[in-house]
C-alpha positions in Angstrom: -6.6 -0.5 37.9 -3.3 -1.1 38.6 -0.5 1.0 39.4 2.8 0.1 37.6 5.6 -1.7 39.1 9.2 0.0 38.9 10.1 -1.9 36.1 7.1 -1.4 33.9 7.0 1.5 31.4 4.1 3.4 29.8 4.8 1.3 26.5 4.8 -2.0 28.5 2.2 -4.3 26.8 -0.2 -6.6 28.9 -2.7 -8.4 26.9 -6.6 -7.1 27.8 -5.1 -4.1 29.6 -4.3 -0.5 28.3 -1.9 1.6 30.0 -3.0 5.1 30.3 -1.9 8.7 31.6 -4.3 9.6 34.5 -4.4 13.3 33.6 -7.7 13.1 31.1 -9.3 11.1 33.7 -9.1 13.2 36.6 -10.7 16.2 34.8 -14.2 14.9 34.9 -15.3 14.4 31.1 -18.5 13.0 30.4 -18.1 10.6 29.0 -14.6 9.9 30.0 -13.2 9.0 26.5 -14.9 10.9 23.7 -15.7 9.0 20.4 -13.3 11.1 18.5 -10.2 10.1 20.8 -11.2 6.4 20.1 -11.3 7.0 16.4 -7.9 8.9 16.5 -6.5 5.7 18.3 -8.0 3.5 15.7 -6.9 5.6 12.8 -3.3 5.7 13.9 -3.3 2.3 15.6 -2.1 3.5 18.6 -3.2 3.0 22.3 -4.8 5.5 24.7 -1.5 6.4 26.4 -0.1 8.0 23.0 -2.9 10.7 23.2 -1.3 13.8 24.9 -3.2 16.3 27.1 -3.5 18.7 24.2 -5.5 16.4 22.2 -7.9 15.3 24.9 -8.4 19.5 25.6 -8.9 20.1 22.3 -11.5 17.4 21.5 -13.3 18.3 24.8 -13.4 22.2 23.8 -14.7 21.1 20.0 -17.1 18.9 21.6 -18.7 21.7 23.8 -18.7 24.2 20.9 -20.5 21.6 18.3 -22.8 20.4 21.0 -23.5 24.3 21.7 -23.9 25.1 17.9 -25.9 21.7 17.0 -23.6 20.5 14.7 -21.8 17.3 14.2 -18.0 16.8 15.5 -16.1 13.8 14.1 -12.2 12.9 13.8 -12.3 14.2 10.5 -13.2 17.8 11.7 -10.4 17.2 14.3 -7.5 16.3 11.6 -8.9 19.3 9.0 -8.3 21.8 11.8 -5.2 20.4 13.5 -1.8 18.4 12.3 -0.9 15.7 14.6 2.7 15.8 15.7 4.7 13.4 17.6 6.5 14.0 20.9 8.1 11.9 23.7 8.5 8.9 21.7 5.4 8.5 20.4 2.9 10.7 22.0 0.5 12.7 19.9 0.0 16.5 20.2 -1.6 18.8 17.7 -0.8 22.0 15.8 -3.6 24.2 14.3 -3.3 24.1 10.4 -4.3 27.9 10.2 -2.8 31.1 11.9 -6.3 31.8 12.9 -7.1 29.1 15.9 -10.5 27.8 16.1 -9.9 27.0 20.2 -6.9 27.4 22.3 -6.3 24.2 24.2 -3.2 25.7 26.3 -3.0 24.9 29.7 0.0 25.6 32.0 -1.4 23.4 34.9 -0.9 20.0 33.2 3.0 20.0 34.0 4.2 16.4 35.0 1.3 14.6 33.3 3.5 12.0 31.7 4.8 10.7 35.5 1.2 9.7 36.1 -0.1 6.4 34.6 -2.1 3.3 35.3 -3.1 -0.1 33.6 -7.0 -0.5 33.3 -8.5 -3.6 31.7 -9.2 -2.4 28.2 -13.0 -3.6 28.1 -13.7 -1.8 31.3 -12.0 1.4 30.1 -13.7 1.5 26.6 -16.4 -1.0 26.8 -17.5 -4.2 25.2 -18.7 -2.5 22.2 -15.4 -0.8 21.2 -13.4 -4.3 21.5 -11.1 -4.9 19.8 -9.1 -1.9 20.2 -5.5 -1.3 20.0 -3.5 -1.9 23.4 0.1 -2.0 22.1 2.5 1.1 22.1 2.9 2.0 18.4 6.5 3.3 17.7 6.0 4.2 13.9 2.1 5.4 13.4 1.6 6.5 9.9 -0.9 9.0 8.7 -3.4 7.9 6.2 -6.1 9.8 4.3 -9.0 11.6 6.2 -12.4 11.9 4.5 -13.5 15.5 3.0 -15.8 17.4 5.0 -18.6 18.9 2.7 -19.0 22.3 3.8 -16.3 22.4 6.3 -16.2 26.5 6.1 -20.0 26.5 7.1 -18.9 24.1 10.2 -16.3 26.4 11.3 -18.5 29.4 11.0 -21.3 27.8 12.9 -18.9 27.5 16.1 -17.4 31.1 15.5 -21.0 32.4 15.9 -21.9 30.7 19.0 -18.8 32.0 20.9 -16.2 34.7 21.3 -12.5 33.9 20.9 -12.2 34.3 24.7 -14.9 31.9 25.2 -13.2 29.4 22.7 -10.7 28.6 25.0 -9.5 25.9 27.4 -9.6 28.0 30.1 -13.1 29.4 29.3 -14.8 26.0 28.7 -12.8 24.2 31.3 -14.0 26.6 34.1 -17.6 26.3 33.0 -17.4 22.7 33.4 -15.2 22.4 36.4 -12.7 20.6 34.5 -9.6 20.6 36.8 -6.4 18.5 36.9 -6.3 16.2 40.0 -3.7 13.6 41.2 -5.9 11.4 43.2 -2.9 10.3 45.5 -1.7 8.6 42.2 2.3 8.6 42.6 4.8 10.0 40.0 6.7 7.6 38.3 9.6 9.6 37.0 12.5 7.5 37.6 10.7 4.7 35.6 9.0 6.5 32.8 10.7 6.0 29.4 9.3 9.2 28.1 10.6 11.5 30.6 
């Protein structure tokens, strides 16, 4: 792991390394990077730094609920529930496709996430089996076709049956697992961050 120099940006490219915001890695997810996040990056040909906190939280909530309901959870499930949007020059966030939100991933304690980032050897971050993997910032990601999900409504119903609306929130699920934002002493790079 290396902390960026003053002339580096989150979008700076270094072969064999991935720049990542520290936010999701301080929460204590297991595994640290969900397979749906990896598929998200591959689908849009984007690097991990382009995944915003709301995407990480949504995936964590849906992974927990689908495990509890004993049903599969894939990138296609995520995209059928949420529309991906770009913020901050290429960082992805999500907007629910329905007015009735399946999970509420909102968290008011994630302020400043975009000022803490590091560079990590890509193979150390995602493992040998996931190489090759996008390392460059993609300033113009495009949306392709997502495979349909048979009985998608049944999948949603299985999650609704195992948790109330309050139990399907980031606040509730993160408190069950002890997922809390920590800085671990990593400095802020506000004046060097192009996305600020």
